[in-house]
C-alpha positions as CSV (number, residue, x, y, z in Angstrom):
1,M,-4.6,-27.8,13.9
2,P,-6.3,-25.0,16.0
3,P,-5.9,-21.5,14.6
4,A,-3.2,-19.3,16.0
5,P,-4.3,-17.0,18.7
6,C,-5.4,-13.6,17.5
7,P,-2.9,-10.8,18.4
8,S,-4.0,-8.1,20.8
9,P,-4.1,-4.5,19.7
10,P,-0.9,-2.6,20.4
11,A,-1.1,-0.2,23.4
12,S,0.6,2.6,21.6
13,P,-1.3,5.9,20.9
14,L,-3.2,5.8,17.6
15,R,-1.1,8.6,16.1
16,D,1.9,6.2,16.4
17,R,0.0,3.5,14.5
18,L,-2.5,5.1,12.1
19,G,-1.4,6.6,8.8
20,V,-2.9,7.4,5.4
21,C,-1.8,6.6,1.8
22,Q,-1.5,9.0,-1.1
23,W,0.0,8.4,-4.5
24,F,1.5,11.4,-6.4
25,H,1.4,11.2,-10.2
26,H,4.5,12.4,-12.1
27,E,4.8,16.2,-11.7
28,D,1.4,16.7,-10.2
29,E,2.5,19.7,-8.1
30,A,-1.1,20.7,-7.3
31,T,-2.0,17.4,-5.6
32,L,1.2,17.4,-3.7
33,G,0.5,20.9,-2.3
34,R,-3.1,20.0,-1.4
35,A,-2.0,16.8,0.2
36,V,0.4,18.5,2.6
37,R,-2.3,21.0,3.6
38,W,-4.8,18.2,4.3
39,L,-2.2,16.1,6.1
40,R,-1.4,18.9,8.4
41,E,-5.1,19.5,9.2
42,L,-5.6,15.8,9.8
43,G,-2.7,15.8,12.3
44,V,-1.3,12.6,10.9
45,R,2.3,11.4,11.5
46,H,2.6,8.4,9.1
47,L,2.2,8.6,5.3
48,R,2.5,5.8,2.8
49,T,3.4,6.9,-0.7
50,G,5.2,5.4,-3.6
51,I,8.0,5.6,-6.1
52,S,7.0,4.4,-9.5
53,W,10.2,2.8,-10.9
54,A,8.8,3.4,-14.3
55,D,8.1,7.1,-13.7
56,Y,11.6,7.5,-12.2
57,H,13.0,6.6,-15.6
58,R,11.1,9.4,-17.3
59,P,12.8,12.7,-18.0
60,G,12.8,14.6,-14.7
61,G,11.7,11.6,-12.7
62,A,14.5,11.7,-10.1
63,A,14.1,15.5,-9.7
64,W,10.3,15.1,-9.3
65,H,10.9,12.7,-6.4
66,D,13.3,15.1,-4.8
67,R,10.5,17.7,-4.7
68,V,8.0,15.2,-3.4
69,F,10.3,14.1,-0.5
70,A,11.2,17.7,0.3
71,A,7.5,18.7,0.5
72,L,6.7,15.7,2.8
73,A,9.8,16.1,5.0
74,E,7.6,16.6,8.2
75,F,6.0,13.2,7.9
76,E,7.3,9.7,8.5
77,L,7.2,8.0,5.2
78,L,6.7,4.4,4.1
79,V,7.6,4.3,0.5
80,S,6.4,1.6,-1.8
81,V,8.7,0.9,-4.8
82,W,7.2,-0.9,-7.8
83,H,6.2,-0.6,-11.5
84,T,8.8,-2.1,-13.9
85,P,10.0,0.5,-16.5
86,P,8.7,-0.7,-19.9
87,S,12.2,-0.5,-21.3
88,L,13.4,-3.0,-18.7
89,S,10.3,-5.2,-18.7
90,V,10.2,-8.6,-20.4
91,D,7.2,-7.5,-22.4
92,G,7.0,-3.7,-22.1
93,R,4.4,-3.7,-19.3
94,C,4.8,-2.3,-15.8
95,A,3.2,-5.4,-14.2
96,S,5.8,-7.8,-15.7
97,P,9.2,-8.8,-14.3
98,P,12.3,-7.0,-15.5
99,R,14.5,-8.9,-17.9
100,R,17.3,-8.7,-15.4
101,L,15.8,-9.4,-12.0
102,R,18.7,-7.7,-10.1
103,D,17.8,-4.4,-11.8
104,F,15.2,-3.9,-9.0
105,A,17.8,-4.2,-6.3
106,D,20.0,-1.8,-8.2
107,F,17.2,0.7,-8.3
108,V,16.5,0.3,-4.6
109,D,20.2,1.0,-4.0
110,L,19.9,4.2,-6.1
111,V,16.8,5.3,-4.1
112,I,18.6,4.7,-0.8
113,T,21.6,6.6,-2.0
114,R,19.7,9.6,-3.4
115,H,16.9,9.9,-0.9
116,R,18.3,8.4,2.3
117,G,16.7,10.0,5.3
118,A,13.5,10.9,3.4
119,F,11.7,7.6,4.5
120,T,11.7,5.3,7.5
121,H,10.9,2.1,5.5
122,L,10.8,0.8,2.0
123,E,7.9,-1.4,0.9
124,L,9.1,-3.8,-1.8
125,W,6.4,-4.0,-4.5
126,N,2.7,-3.4,-4.1
127,E,0.0,-6.2,-4.1
128,P,2.3,-8.8,-5.7
129,N,-0.3,-11.5,-5.7
130,N,-2.7,-9.2,-7.6
131,R,-2.1,-10.0,-11.3
132,Y,-2.7,-6.3,-12.2
133,K,0.4,-5.4,-10.2
134,W,2.6,-8.5,-10.9
135,D,1.6,-10.7,-13.8
136,F,2.4,-14.0,-12.2
137,A,0.0,-16.0,-14.4
138,V,1.9,-15.2,-17.5
139,H,5.5,-14.7,-16.4
140,D,6.0,-16.2,-12.9
141,P,3.6,-19.1,-12.1
142,D,5.9,-20.6,-9.5
143,W,6.9,-17.1,-8.0
144,S,10.6,-17.8,-8.4
145,K,11.2,-14.6,-10.3
146,F,9.4,-12.5,-7.7
147,C,11.2,-14.2,-4.8
148,A,14.6,-13.8,-6.4
149,M,13.9,-10.1,-7.2
150,I,12.6,-9.2,-3.8
151,G,15.1,-11.3,-1.9
152,D,18.0,-9.5,-3.6
153,A,16.5,-6.0,-3.0
154,A,15.6,-6.8,0.6
155,H,19.1,-8.2,1.3
156,W,20.7,-5.1,-0.2
157,A,18.5,-2.7,1.7
158,K,19.3,-4.5,4.9
159,T,23.0,-4.1,4.1
160,R,22.4,-0.4,3.6
161,G,20.6,-0.2,7.0
162,V,17.1,0.5,5.6
163,P,14.2,-1.5,7.0
164,T,11.9,-3.2,4.5
165,V,8.3,-4.3,4.2
166,L,7.1,-7.1,2.0
167,G,4.6,-5.5,-0.3
168,G,1.0,-5.8,0.9
169,M,-0.7,-9.0,-0.3
170,I,-4.3,-9.1,-1.4
171,P,-6.0,-11.5,-0.9
172,V,-4.4,-12.4,2.4
173,D,-3.0,-15.8,1.5
174,P,-0.9,-17.9,3.9
175,H,-0.2,-20.3,1.0
176,W,1.4,-17.4,-1.0
177,L,3.4,-16.3,2.0
178,R,4.6,-19.9,2.5
179,R,6.0,-19.8,-1.0
180,V,7.9,-16.6,-0.2
181,A,9.1,-18.1,3.0
182,D,10.2,-21.4,1.4
183,A,12.3,-19.3,-1.1
184,G,14.3,-17.9,1.8
185,V,13.1,-14.3,1.4
186,L,11.7,-13.5,4.8
187,P,15.0,-13.4,6.8
188,H,15.9,-10.3,4.8
189,L,12.6,-8.5,5.5
190,D,11.6,-6.6,8.6
191,K,7.8,-6.4,8.2
192,I,5.0,-8.2,6.3
193,A,2.2,-6.2,4.8
194,I,-1.4,-7.1,3.9
195,H,-4.2,-5.2,2.2
196,G,-8.0,-5.6,2.8
197,F,-11.1,-3.6,1.8
198,P,-14.0,-5.2,3.6
199,G,-17.4,-4.3,2.3
200,M,-16.2,-3.2,-1.1
201,W,-16.7,-4.6,-4.6
202,W,-19.1,-7.5,-5.3
203,P,-19.6,-11.1,-4.0
204,S,-18.4,-12.5,-7.3
205,H,-15.0,-11.0,-6.9
206,A,-13.2,-13.9,-5.2
207,N,-10.1,-11.9,-4.4
208,W,-11.8,-9.3,-2.2
209,D,-13.0,-9.6,1.3
210,W,-16.8,-9.1,0.8
211,H,-18.8,-8.5,3.9
212,D,-20.6,-11.8,3.9
213,H,-17.4,-13.7,4.7
214,W,-15.4,-11.0,6.4
215,Q,-14.3,-12.3,9.8
216,G,-12.4,-9.3,10.9
217,W,-8.8,-8.1,11.1
218,P,-7.8,-10.4,14.0
219,A,-8.6,-13.5,11.9
220,K,-6.6,-12.1,8.9
221,L,-3.6,-11.3,11.0
222,A,-3.7,-14.6,12.9
223,A,-3.7,-16.6,9.7
224,L,-0.2,-15.2,8.9
225,A,1.3,-15.1,12.4
226,P,2.9,-18.5,12.3
227,L,4.8,-17.7,9.1
228,A,5.6,-14.1,10.1
229,G,7.4,-15.2,13.2
230,E,9.0,-12.2,14.9
231,R,8.2,-9.9,12.0
232,A,5.4,-7.4,12.7
233,L,2.3,-7.4,10.4
234,W,1.3,-4.1,8.9
235,I,-1.9,-3.2,7.1
236,T,-0.5,-0.9,4.4
237,E,-3.9,-0.4,2.6
238,T,-7.4,-0.5,3.8
239,G,-10.4,1.6,2.9
240,L,-13.9,1.9,1.7
241,A,-15.2,4.0,-1.2
242,T,-18.1,6.4,-0.7
243,W,-19.4,5.3,-4.1
244,D,-22.6,3.3,-3.8
245,P,-22.7,0.7,-6.6
246,D,-26.5,0.2,-6.2
247,L,-27.4,3.9,-6.3
248,R,-24.5,4.7,-8.7
249,R,-23.5,7.8,-6.8
250,P,-21.5,8.7,-3.7
251,A,-23.6,7.9,-0.7
252,R,-21.8,5.7,1.8
253,H,-20.2,8.5,3.8
254,E,-21.2,7.3,7.3
255,L,-20.2,3.8,6.4
256,Q,-16.7,5.0,5.4
257,A,-16.4,6.8,8.7
258,E,-17.4,3.6,10.6
259,M,-14.8,1.7,8.6
260,V,-12.1,4.2,9.6
261,A,-12.9,3.4,13.3
262,S,-12.8,-0.3,12.6
263,A,-9.4,-0.1,10.9
264,A,-8.1,1.9,13.8
265,A,-9.0,-1.0,16.1
266,A,-7.2,-3.6,14.0
267,P,-4.5,-5.4,16.1
268,A,-1.7,-4.5,13.7
269,E,1.5,-2.6,14.5
270,R,0.7,-0.1,11.7
271,V,-2.4,0.7,9.7
272,Y,-2.7,3.0,6.6
273,W,-6.0,4.2,5.3
274,Y,-6.4,4.4,1.5
275,S,-6.5,7.2,0.6
276,L,-6.3,10.9,1.5
277,I,-7.7,12.5,-1.7
278,D,-10.1,11.0,-4.3
279,L,-8.6,10.0,-7.6
280,D,-8.9,12.7,-10.2
281,P,-11.9,11.7,-12.4
282,A,-9.9,12.7,-15.5
283,R,-7.2,10.1,-14.8
284,E,-7.1,6.4,-15.5
285,A,-7.2,3.9,-12.7
286,I,-5.2,0.6,-12.6
287,E,-7.9,-1.3,-14.4
288,G,-8.7,1.4,-16.9
289,F,-10.6,4.7,-17.2
290,H,-13.7,4.5,-14.9
291,V,-13.9,0.7,-15.3
292,D,-14.6,0.6,-11.6
293,E,-16.1,3.8,-10.1
294,N,-15.0,2.8,-6.6
295,E,-11.4,3.6,-7.5
296,Y,-12.4,7.3,-7.8
297,H,-14.1,7.6,-4.3
298,L,-11.7,6.1,-1.8
299,G,-10.4,9.4,-0.4
300,L,-11.1,11.1,2.9
301,V,-11.3,14.3,0.8
302,T,-13.2,14.7,-2.5
303,H,-11.3,15.6,-5.7
304,D,-12.8,19.1,-5.5
305,D,-11.4,19.6,-2.0
306,R,-14.3,18.8,0.4
307,P,-13.5,16.7,3.5
308,K,-15.8,13.8,4.1
309,P,-17.2,12.6,7.5
310,A,-14.4,10.0,7.6
311,F,-11.8,12.8,7.6
312,A,-13.3,14.2,10.8
313,R,-13.5,10.7,12.3
314,L,-9.8,10.0,11.6
315,R,-8.7,13.4,12.8
316,A,-10.5,12.8,16.1
317,L,-8.9,9.4,16.5
318,L,-5.5,10.8,15.8
319,A,-6.0,13.6,18.4
320,G,-7.3,11.2,21.1
């Protein structure tokens, strides 16, 4: 069967399509304030951030998110909801399913009730086919738990009038999306998201789009188009770290700026650059403390508040 035709880039202005991502750790007021300042200087309209379901269960979790959304009120927010609270998880880990799958839909309902109007879309989970974000290998090899959980949450969000996005998959896998479609989940969803980080990590990492087999965003999007149907495809994370794994220091500043321009040309309805500010070197990344140095250099702005060339490139694109 011939491949589906590649979609054409939308004709809308880049400011209507391009956004950035930034996570906010629990009660990190300093980063929240810095982010608002840099977002204003960037001239961006769309921001993707997240609600950690686990952090929401901490003392002051709901109040912290009240403050986050109040500070970000001038931006159009895509909010990713994920991270199972350990007390609700089947094994006490955030990447594992909740014991009662419908707890996730109940939490989505709570988020809509308390924060309605703070966001334009809810993204249900984050990188679900990445075992660090959803441990399918141990707890959900046939994806039935994930599909039931997301299907319930998406159905209820639609009932409440809130558009939803299927959490960005990485790798981009039509076979995985077919499983989700066959489970009857897609009719409840409004958008389908993918992630991709071309040029990052190493050739031995089979899950990442290394440069020697990267065929471009049109090919990635076209691979999913027959399954997506009328649902638009969004790139909810793409980026390139300025860390050079060969030199073992930040060096790839111009390459990062070039990749911003490449992402802006992707034929997706929405594209979010990951991320705004480098991860604090004192914090732990998803795979552990400085296990992968790339995780600490993905920002447009350094941790010590210096904009990189990619920041200027994105600002110019947004202003164009």
